[in-house]
Each structure stands twice: as structure tokens, then as C-alpha cells.
N, C-alpha and C positions, 0 to 999 in steps of 0.2 A: 810270543806268538798270539795273535788275536784268537779268541775262542768263544764262540756263542754260548757254549755250555756254562762257562764261568759267569757270564752276564745273567743268564737265566737262573742259575743257582743263587746268585746274589739277590735277584729280584724276588725269587720265591722265599728266601730266608727273611727278607725285609717286609714280606706280606704285600708286595705289589700285585696289582691285578693285570697290568699290561706292560709290555716293553715296546717302544717305538725305535726302530733302527733304520738309518738311511744315509745315502751319500749326501754330503754337504750339511746334513742336520745332525749327524752323530747318533748318540744313544740317549733316549729320554725314557724315564720310568713313570708309571702312574701309580701313586701311593695315596690311598684313601680319597680317590677322586681328583687329586691334584697332580700336575705334571712336575717332575723333579729331575734334574740332570744326573746322569750316571757319573761315577767317581773317576772314570778314565776316558780319555779321548782316543779316537782312532782315525787314521787316514781313509780316504775313499776306497783304496784298494783292499784294505783290511775289512771294511764294512761290506763290500761286495762279496768277498770271500766267505765271510761269516754267514750272510744271507743264503748264498748258494749252497753252503755246506749242509743246510737243513733239507735240501731238495732231493727227492728220489730222481732216478733217470728220467721217468715220464715227465716230471715237473720241470726239469732243467730245460727241456725243449720248449715247454710252454713259456717259461720265464725269458729264455733267450729270444723268443719271438715277441717280446714286450707285451705279453698277455698277463692278466691277473691270475693268481693261483691261490686257492684255498686248500689247506691240508692240515693234518696234525703231525707235529714233530715230537718224537718220543726219544728221551734220553734216560740216563740213570736216575735223574731227579723226578721224572714224571712226564705228563703229557702237556702239550702246548698247542693251541690253535693258531695257525699262522695264515696271514693274508699278505701276499707279496704283490706290490703294485708299483707303478712308475709315476713320478711327479717331476715335471720339467726335465724329462729324460733321465732322471736319477732313480736307481732302484731303491725301494723302500719296503719295509716290513712292519706290520703291526702284529704283535705276538700276545695272545691271551694266556695267562698262567691258569692251568686247570688243576683244581685241588685233587690230590691223590685219593682222598676219602670223600665219599658221597655223604654229606651231612644229612641228618634226618630233619623232618619238618619241625620237630621240637627244638633241635639244636639251632635251626635257623630262626626260631621264635616266630614261626608263621601260624596264623589262626587255625583252630581245630576244624573249621569248615573245609580246609584243603584235604584233610584226611577223608572226610565224607565224599568229596568230589572224586578222589582217587579211586574209590571203591564203587562208583556208579556202574551199573551193568552195561550201559550204552550211552551214545550221544557224543557231543563235541565239547571239550573243555579247552579254552584258549588262555594262554599266559602272555600278556602283552606288556610293552614298555619300551623305552628308548634303548639304544645300544649300550651295553655295559650296566644294565639295571638288574642283572642276576636272573634273567628268565631261565636260562639253561640250568642254573643251580637249583631253582625251585622245581623245574620239571624233573630233574634227576632225582630229587628227594621224593617226589610224588610217584615216579615209576619204581623206585626202590621200595617204597612203602607198599605198592601194589604187589611187587614180587615177594615181599615178606608175608603178605596176607591172603593172596589168592593162588589157587592152583589153576594156572591159565598160561596161554601162549602170548608173549609180548613180542611184537615186531617193531623195531625202530628203523626209520629211514632218515639218514643224516648226511650232511655235507659240511664239514667232515664229522666223524664220530668224536665227541668230546669226552664224555664220561663212559667208562666200561663197567657194565653192571655185573655183579656176581649172581649166580643162580641161587635162589632161595626156594620158595615154593613154586615159583613160576619158571617156565622154559623161556629163555630170552635169546632172540636172534637180532643182531645189529647189522644193518646193511649200510655200507658207505658208498655214496654216489661217486662214480668214476673209479672206484676201486673194486667193489662187489657188483655194481650194476651201472649201466651207462648213463642213466638219467633219473631224475625224480619221477618223470612221467612213466618210465618203464617200471620202476619200483612200485609205484602206486597202482599201476594196472595189475602187476603180478601179486600184489598184496592179497587180493581177494581169493587167490588160489593157494595161499600159504597157511590157511587155517588159523588166522590170528584171532585172539579175543580182545587184545588191547594193542593199539597202534600209536606210535609216536612219530610224527612228521616234524622234522627239525624246524622248518619255517614255511609258512604259506606265502611264497614269494611272488607268484604270478597267477594268471587266470587259470591255467591248466591245473596247477597244484591246489588252488582253492576249490575249484570244481570237484576235483578227485577226493579231497578231504571231506567235503560235505556229502559226497556220494558214499564214502566208506562209513561215515557216521549214520547215514540213512539206512544202510544195510544191516544195522544192528551191532556194530562194533563200538567200543569206547575209544575215541580218538582224541589225542592231545597234540596241540601244535602252538606255534608262537606267531605273533605279528608285531611290527614296530609301530604300535599305536598307543595313545594314552587315553584311557577311559573307555567304558563299555559303548557309549553312543558312537564315538569315533570309530571304534573297532567294527561295529555293525555296519556303519555307513561305508567304511573302507571296503568291506567284503562285497556289499551290494554294488558299489560303484565300479568294481572290476568288471562286472558283467554288462553286456550291451543293453540299452534301454528296454528292448522288447522282451528281455528275459528277467528283468529285475523284480517284477511282481511275483513271478514264479519262485525266484530265489529267496525272496522275503519269506514266503510261506514255508519253503523247505528249511531255511535257516531257523525259523521260529520253532519248527518241529524237532530239530536235532540239537540246537544249542542248549547246553546245560549250565555253563558258567563262563564268565570272563573275569580273569584276575589280572589286574594292572598293578605293576610295582615300580617303584623308584628307589634308588639307593641314596641315603643322605649321610653326610659325615656326622659322626657322633660329637657331642659337646665336649667330650674329654679330649678331642683332638686326635684320637687314634682309633681307627676302624670306621665301619659304616653299618647302618642298619636299614631295613626295608620298610617303606610305607606302602600299604596296600589298599587298593580298592577291589572289593569283591562283589560282583553281581551274580546272583543265582537266578537262573531263568525260570521264574514261577509263571503261572498261567497269565497273570496280569502283564508281565513283561513280554511274554510271547505274543500276546495280543497287540502290544505296542509295536513290536517288530513287524507283524503282519500288516498293520495299518500305517506303516511308514511314520511312526511317531517316536523314533529313537531318542529324540531330544528330551522326551519326558521321562526317560529311564532314570536320570540322576535323582529325581524326586522319589521314585520307587525304591531306589537303593537306600535312601535315608530312612524310609519307613519299614525296611525289610530286615531290621536287626534280629528279629526272632528266627529268621531263616538263615542266619549267618552272614548276612550282607553287611558291608561296611563301606562308607564313602572315603575317598582319599583324604578329605579334610578332617574327618573324624579320626582317621589313623594318624595323621599329622599332629592333630591336637593331643592325642594320647601320648605321642612321643615327646611333645613339649612339656605336658603336665608331669610326666615321669622323669623329666630332666635328662632324657637321652639326647635330645636335639634342641638347639637354640631356636627361639621363635623366629629370628631373622632368617635363618636357613630354611625353616619350615615354610615361611611365606614365599621364599624363592621358588619352592617346588609346588606350591599350591596353584590350582587353576582358578580359584576364586578366593582372593586374599580377604575380602570383606566377610565372607562366610566363615573362613578359618578363625578370624578374630572373634566372631560371634560364639563359635564353639569354645574358645578359650575364655 
């Protein structure tokens, strides 16, 4: 009998990051960034049964109405983030394997500046990158570090909840959209009345969320969130562009006052052929960078990052060059992920 838990257990044991399962396309795994076929084939009826077996009653009605569904599926192996969608009338699911253990910043080999950013008293810290670049894993490590170091109230607003945090020094409350609260908007409005010190917003996905996140940071909270952008300049431009033209100058000034850092990461396959590692760009918003944001000169930020090494800043190319020099990543792979290949070659 077809069993989704067997597939997920196999994927987890093999070190896969994702499972794709759908009618007519079967089961495909993502291992070290590459798509590989699953060892067994299933018919469409079995595929449908396996996908629906992950759904709670509330979700079954959504899926049967041919609407997309985002949720976490929990079994004996652990937690899995699931997105069910339809393509050419066929039910399909993308399943992300969530590690049972939250790795520390040191275990993830992330730079020490992230420890400092995690302990800031207030402001906005953004972790950005493409889908599957490890943003959630990095944020989880930062929140777990805060919990171990600060006596504070941490509030998370997520859709869905991926990592479940253990209480250390901090009191942690995790709210899941559509389970604990009806929308991001409601959760963000309520957050002000819930006495948080640190707030994690799973994703800045629309105008309302972005506006609310900036407001929360402005009112003296430390706020963490994510965006699907690559590089600090594009991240800043993306935030500003969400607002109508007559509000953009005001938002530039506001963003310049609250933004503390933008961390962009990408995951690269290791030269050994097994596993992946992160290349990071870290922008720390010093006075000079805040001034560039206010003056609508975000395109000049890359040059500031290159000269900000003493403040913990690192450019993506410097990070890629370091991975190549230490033999962790092949140069050809590094050039594929670089936004400026000529500059990367100069670094090398």
C-alpha cells in the first residue's frame, strides 16, 4: 500500500531537502540541489491518496475546491512543510523536510556578525535569498540564539510554523496563520498588545505585511523577517516599490531609521559532491548606508559593503571567493551563483 510516510522517511535518511509528488509526474526528490527520481513508481490514484492523507479536515475542503494549501505535516519522523497545488488539473505537492534539531549559527558555519545582529535591542533584520536557500534555517538559528542569551518575550507569526523552539531564557509564543489566527494582518495588529520584545514574521509577502513590519520595528521592537530577493540594494528597492509613489520618500526615511541589516544567502553544492554550504552577503546599516537609503542611492550600497569589513560586512563575491580558496566549492559553481563574475575572478 502506498504510504507517504515511507517516502518522507527515505528522503530524510538520504539527506534530501524536498520531495515533489504529483499525478502524472510521480515522486521526485531534491538532493544537494539536484532533482533525482524516487526508487518506486505509483499510479495516480495512489499519488492522490498519499497527498490527501497529509491533510486535516479543514484543508481537505480547500484542496477539493482546487485551491492551494500551505501547512505543516507532522509524523513520527518529524515536521514537513507542505504546499499542495494543481497543475494541468493534476494534484501536486511540494514537501520541504524540516530538520528536527535547530542547528546553531556555529554549526551552520555562519559569520559571527549574525550573533551580534541577533542580540540587537531593536530594529529590522532581514534574511533574503531565493526559495530553498536556507533562510528559515538561518532565522531559526538566530531566534534560538536569542532565546539562549536573553530574558525576553519572542513572538513568531508564521504560515506555517516550521521550526518549534524550546524555551531557554526566553518566553516564546508561536502563532500559525489560519490555525491560531485568521490572517497575517490580524496577527501583526495584535502583536503590539502581546508585549513582545522580539518578533519573527515568516515572510514580508505583501504591502500590508511590509508596512506592519516596518511599524513594529519603528515602535522599538527587534523584528526579523524574510524576502525573496538577492542582495541588499534589490531588497531595499523591493520594499520601497511596494508602496505607492506618493509614500515612497516617507518610507525611505522610515526604512533608513529602522533597518539594521540585510543578510542574503545562497546554497551551493560542495566540491565533494555531497552536501551544500551557504555563501552570504551581509550588509550592516551604518550611518553612511542609512544616508544612501534616504537619498534613493541604494545602487551605491554594494561599494559600501566592500569597504565595511571592520563592521562585519561581507560581499557575496568575497564569500564565494573564500569558499573557492578553501576548496569547499568549485570555481565554476561559484561563478554560476555570482552576480558579477568579473569581480569574483578579481577576488580570486
